[in-house]
C-alpha positions in Angstrom: -26.6 17.6 -17.9 -23.2 19.6 -19.2 -20.3 18.5 -19.4 -18.2 19.0 -16.6 -16.7 22.9 -15.6 -13.4 23.5 -17.5 -14.2 21.2 -20.4 -14.9 23.4 -23.6 -16.0 22.1 -27.0 -16.9 18.5 -26.7 -17.6 16.1 -29.6 -21.2 14.6 -30.0 -19.8 11.2 -28.9 -18.4 12.9 -25.6 -21.5 14.8 -25.1 -23.7 11.5 -25.8 -21.1 9.7 -23.2 -21.6 11.8 -20.6 -25.2 12.3 -20.9 -25.3 8.1 -20.4 -23.9 8.1 -17.0 -25.2 7.9 -13.8 -24.5 9.5 -10.8 -23.1 6.0 -8.7 -21.1 5.3 -5.4 -18.6 4.2 -8.0 -18.1 3.0 -11.5 -19.7 -0.6 -13.1 -16.6 -2.1 -15.1 -18.8 -5.7 -15.2 -22.9 -5.9 -16.6 -23.7 -7.3 -13.6 -22.3 -6.1 -10.6 -24.4 -5.3 -7.3 -21.9 -3.2 -5.2 -23.3 -0.3 -7.6 -25.9 1.8 -6.7 -27.1 4.5 -9.1 -28.2 7.6 -6.5 -30.1 9.1 -8.9 -32.5 6.6 -9.9 -33.4 5.5 -6.5 -33.3 9.0 -6.2 -35.9 9.8 -8.8 -37.6 6.5 -8.5 -38.6 6.9 -4.8 -39.6 11.1 -5.3 -42.3 9.8 -8.6 -43.8 7.0 -5.9 -43.8 9.5 -3.5 -45.7 12.4 -5.6 -48.0 9.4 -7.0 -49.1 8.9 -4.1 -49.9 11.8 -2.6 -51.7 12.2 -6.3 -54.1 9.7 -5.6 -54.9 10.0 -1.7 -55.6 14.0 -2.9 -57.9 12.8 -5.6 -59.6 10.3 -3.2 -59.3 13.7 -0.5 -61.4 15.4 -2.9 -63.6 13.0 -4.1 -67.9 13.9 -3.9 -71.2 12.7 -4.2 -72.1 15.2 -6.8 -71.3 17.4 -9.4 -67.3 15.5 -10.2 -64.3 18.1 -11.0 -62.3 17.6 -14.0 -59.6 16.3 -12.1 -62.2 13.8 -9.5 -63.9 12.8 -13.4 -60.3 12.4 -15.2 -59.5 10.5 -12.1 -62.4 8.8 -11.8 -62.4 7.8 -16.1 -58.8 6.2 -14.6 -59.7 4.5 -11.9 -63.0 2.8 -13.8 -60.1 1.6 -16.1 -57.8 -0.4 -14.2 -61.1 -1.7 -12.6 -62.8 -3.2 -15.8 -59.2 -4.4 -16.6 -58.7 -6.6 -13.6 -61.4 -8.0 -13.2 -61.3 -9.4 -16.1 -57.9 -10.3 -15.7 -57.5 -11.5 -12.6 -60.2 -13.9 -11.2 -59.9 -13.7 -7.3 -60.0 -11.3 -4.4 -59.1 -7.8 -6.3 -59.1 -5.3 -3.0 -54.8 -5.7 -3.4 -54.4 -5.6 -7.2 -56.2 -3.6 -8.8 -55.0 -1.0 -6.2 -51.5 -2.2 -7.4 -52.2 -2.1 -10.7 -53.5 1.5 -10.7 -50.8 3.1 -8.4 -48.1 1.0 -10.8 -49.4 2.7 -14.2 -49.7 6.6 -11.9 -46.3 5.7 -10.8 -44.4 4.4 -14.2 -46.1 6.9 -15.8 -44.6 9.7 -14.1 -41.1 7.7 -13.8 -41.6 7.6 -18.1 -42.8 11.4 -17.8 -39.3 12.2 -17.1 -37.7 11.8 -19.8 -39.8 15.3 -21.4 -37.4 17.4 -19.7 -35.0 19.3 -21.6 -31.4 16.8 -21.6 -29.2 19.9 -20.4 -31.9 21.3 -17.4 -30.6 19.1 -14.5 -27.4 19.6 -15.4 -28.3 22.7 -15.1 -29.5 23.0 -11.9 -27.4 21.4 -10.1 -24.9 24.0 -11.7 -27.0 26.6 -10.3 -27.8 25.3 -6.4 -23.5 24.3 -6.5 -23.7 20.8 -6.2 -21.6 21.0 -9.6 -18.4 19.3 -8.3 -20.4 16.4 -6.6 -22.9 15.6 -8.7 -20.9 15.0 -12.3 -23.6 13.5 -13.5 -27.4 13.0 -13.3 -29.9 10.4 -15.4 -33.0 12.0 -14.6 -35.2 9.4 -15.8 -35.3 5.9 -13.8 -36.7 3.8 -16.3 -33.9 4.2 -18.7 -31.8 2.4 -16.5 -31.9 -1.5 -16.7 -31.6 -1.4 -13.0 -35.0 0.7 -12.7 -37.0 -1.4 -14.6 -35.8 -4.5 -13.5 -36.9 -3.6 -9.8 -39.7 -3.3 -10.8 -40.2 -6.5 -12.7 -38.6 -8.2 -9.7 -41.2 -7.0 -7.3 -43.4 -8.3 -9.9 -42.1 -12.0 -9.5 -42.4 -11.7 -5.7 -45.9 -11.0 -6.4 -46.4 -14.0 -8.6 -44.7 -15.8 -6.4 -46.8 -14.8 -3.1 -50.5 -15.7 -4.6 -48.8 -18.6 -6.3 -48.6 -19.9 -2.3 -51.5 -18.1 -1.5 -53.8 -19.2 -3.7 -52.9 -22.9 -4.4 -50.8 -23.8 -1.4 -47.7 -24.7 -0.6 -48.3 -28.5 -1.8 -50.6 -26.9 -4.5 -47.5 -25.1 -5.6 -45.3 -26.9 -5.7 -47.1 -29.6 -7.8 -47.7 -27.4 -10.2 -43.9 -26.9 -11.0 -43.4 -30.7 -10.7 -46.3 -32.0 -13.5 -47.0 -28.9 -15.1 -47.5 -28.8 -18.5 -46.3 -32.9 -19.2 -48.1 -34.1 -16.5 -47.9 -36.4 -13.1 -45.1 -38.7 -14.7 -41.5 -39.3 -12.4 -39.8 -39.3 -16.2 -41.3 -35.2 -16.2 -40.8 -34.0 -13.2 -37.5 -32.3 -14.0 -38.3 -31.1 -17.8 -41.5 -29.4 -16.3 -39.9 -27.7 -13.5 -37.0 -26.8 -15.3 -39.8 -24.9 -17.7 -41.8 -23.6 -15.2 -38.7 -21.5 -13.8 -37.2 -20.6 -17.0 -40.8 -19.2 -17.5 -40.7 -17.1 -14.4 -37.5 -15.7 -15.1 -38.5 -14.8 -18.8 -41.3 -13.0 -17.5 -39.6 -11.0 -14.9 -36.7 -10.3 -17.5 -38.9 -9.4 -20.6 -40.8 -7.5 -18.6 -37.9 -4.7 -17.1 -36.1 -5.2 -21.0 -39.1 -4.0 -22.4 -39.5 -0.9 -20.4 -36.1 0.0 -20.4 -35.9 -0.7 -24.3 -38.6 1.6 -25.1 -37.1 4.5 -22.8 -33.2 3.8 -23.3 -34.5 4.3 -27.2 -36.7 7.8 -26.4 -33.6 8.7 -24.2 -31.4 8.3 -27.1 -33.4 10.1 -29.8 -33.6 13.4 -27.6 -29.7 13.2 -26.8 -29.4 13.4 -30.8 -32.2 16.1 -31.2 -30.5 18.6 -28.4 -27.2 17.9 -30.4 -29.3 19.8 -33.5 -29.2 22.6 -31.5 -26.1 22.8 -30.5 -23.9 22.9 -33.8 -22.2 25.1 -33.4 -21.0 23.8 -30.3 -18.9 21.2 -32.4 -17.8 23.6 -35.0 -20.4 23.1 -37.7 -21.5 26.5 -39.7 -25.2 25.6 -39.6 -25.7 27.4 -36.6 -29.8 28.5 -38.7 -30.3 25.1 -40.1 -29.2 22.9 -36.6 -31.5 25.3 -34.6 -35.0 24.2 -36.5 -34.1 20.7 -37.3 -33.7 20.9 -32.8 -37.0 23.1 -32.8 -39.4 20.9 -35.2 -37.9 17.6 -34.6 -38.2 18.2 -31.0 -41.5 19.2 -30.5 -42.5 16.7 -33.1 -40.6 14.0 -31.0 -42.0 14.9 -27.5 -45.6 15.0 -29.1 -45.0 11.7 -30.0 -43.5 10.7 -26.9 -46.3 11.5 -24.7 -47.9 8.7 -26.5 -45.2 6.0 -25.9 -45.1 7.4 -22.2 -48.4 6.3 -21.3 -48.4 3.9 -24.0 -45.2 2.2 -21.6 -46.9 2.9 -18.5 -50.5 1.0 -19.5 -48.3 -2.0 -20.8 -46.4 -2.3 -17.7 -49.9 -2.3 -15.2 -51.3 -5.0 -17.9 -48.9 -7.4 -17.5 -48.5 -6.4 -13.6 -52.1 -7.8 -13.7 -52.4 -10.6 -16.0 -48.6 -12.1 -14.4 -51.0 -12.2 -11.6 -53.9 -13.3 -12.5 -52.1 -15.7 -14.0 -50.5 -16.9 -10.4 -54.6 -17.8 -9.8 -55.2 -20.3 -12.6 -54.8 -23.9 -11.8 -52.9 -25.8 -14.7 
């Protein structure tokens, strides 16, 4: 969003730093602080989640057995793609898992798609509705916030543990923790346990970091492209060059970023299926 009212002529560093701050309940002073709530990430995560559910509900209600419309055909292709992937990865009951993968793909796609909105548009809207004095910062892309992506990956971790207990039973799961991958030997119980705990943590962290890194980089590039269109604001007599660079670079990156939006959602869906599928396998 735009820099606060009363500030004129921010330099590029101030402009980018402003756009990378969240609307939160407090200022974060450490890397890990569970007292901080990023209200913008929470709001847009819930909003896009509701939209994703309504989208799929609408598709289900409009489905007919006759000649499908374009909308129904597109949704059927999406459902078939997810169903085929889940069938090849998860060997077990997929009554809950396949719809979960579908909602993950649609939900993450919508959150990623917010990155294609003009970077200053949320700030302009906030100023227009008269909330500029209350909401001084706002980041609209939940997946460009590490808290948001790690929250999703933590949910996947819970599902991994749940299905490990459900499929293998408490005794089977505990036995696997202490005996895989080196075998059932007393001296190897501790190394086995440490490796399995590290594996669960590595899967969770890497799942969230992968999505965050790609979307955060995309957000930074959009901010840099936005600076090209505002070179005159920073005292540079390059208005025409900046405008041309902003339009060409912005259009090119937006087209390419559409691929990233859906690719990252697909990767998140596939890894969710892979990790839950591994919970169904016995070592």
